[in-house]
C-alpha positions, 0 to 999 in steps of 0.5 A: 884510309877510306876503308879505315874510315868506314870501320870508324863509322861502326865505332858505336858498336866496335869502339874502334873510332879514329883514335883507336884505329890510328893507334893500332894501324900507325906502326904499320902504316908509318913504319919508322926505320929509326926505331928499327935501326937504333933499337929505341925502347922505352920512352923514345919508342913510345913517343915515336909511336905517339907521333905516328898515331897522331898523324894517322888520326889526322889523316883519318879525320880529314880523308875527304879533304886529303883524298 
């Protein structure tokens, strides 16, 4: 998480701020067995990934307090 936070510090040049990093990394960091097992698609899968990205964004914006 600290590494992703360091990457976010370069967002003026890369446009990879905490929200974009969360969208990219959330499915890998918070893999959902439910999505894989039930074969969610469409809206259900989108909503699950959205929740994952919100959680990862929260963690990234509060790294110092959490870790």
